N, C-alpha and C positions, 0 to 999 in steps of 0.2 A: 287250352292251357296258355296259349301264347297271347300276344297283344292284339291279335286280329279278331278276337271274339267281341261281338257287339254288346253282350251283357257286361263284359269287363269294362268297356268304355262308358256304358251307362252308369255303372256303379261309381266309377272315377268321377264322372261329371256330376253326379248327385253329391258326392263328398265335397267336391270343389264348391258347389253352390251352397252347401251347408256351412262351410268354413268361411267363405268370403262374402256370400250374399250377392244378389244380382246387381245392386247399386254399385258396389265396389268393382265388380267385373265390368260394368258398363263404363265406369270412370277409367279403368285401366285400358279398356279398348279405345276410348276416345283419346286418351293421352298417347297411346302407341300410334294411333292414326295421325295425330298432329306431329309427332316426332318424325314419322316417315315422310310426311308432306314437307316439313321443314328441311329434312335431309335432301329430298329431291330438288327443292328450290335452290338450296345452296350449291348442289352439284351443277344444276342448270346455269346458275349465275356465274360459277367459276368457268364453265365451258364457254359461255358467251364472252367473258372477259378475255380468255385466251384467243378466241377467234378474232376479236377486235384488235388485239395486240399484233397478231400475225398479219392481219390486213393492213394495219398501219405500217408495219415493217416492209411489206411488199410494195406499198404505194410510194414509200420514200426512197426505195432503192432505184437506182438508175441502171438501165441496161445499156452497156457500151457495145458498140459494134466494131 
């Protein structure tokens, strides 16, 4: 009766295929993959910019004795 039944998931999958079709699902999957990749690249670029800023600040500061 719960959500762990394999027959339940097969029926749900069949209904999704009938409603959307395989081509739309493929397009949705590729769009989602591209969005995740762009998000990862943006986060990586932001972290690299922060590290460069921190390194510039450290190299310009003088240590006094």
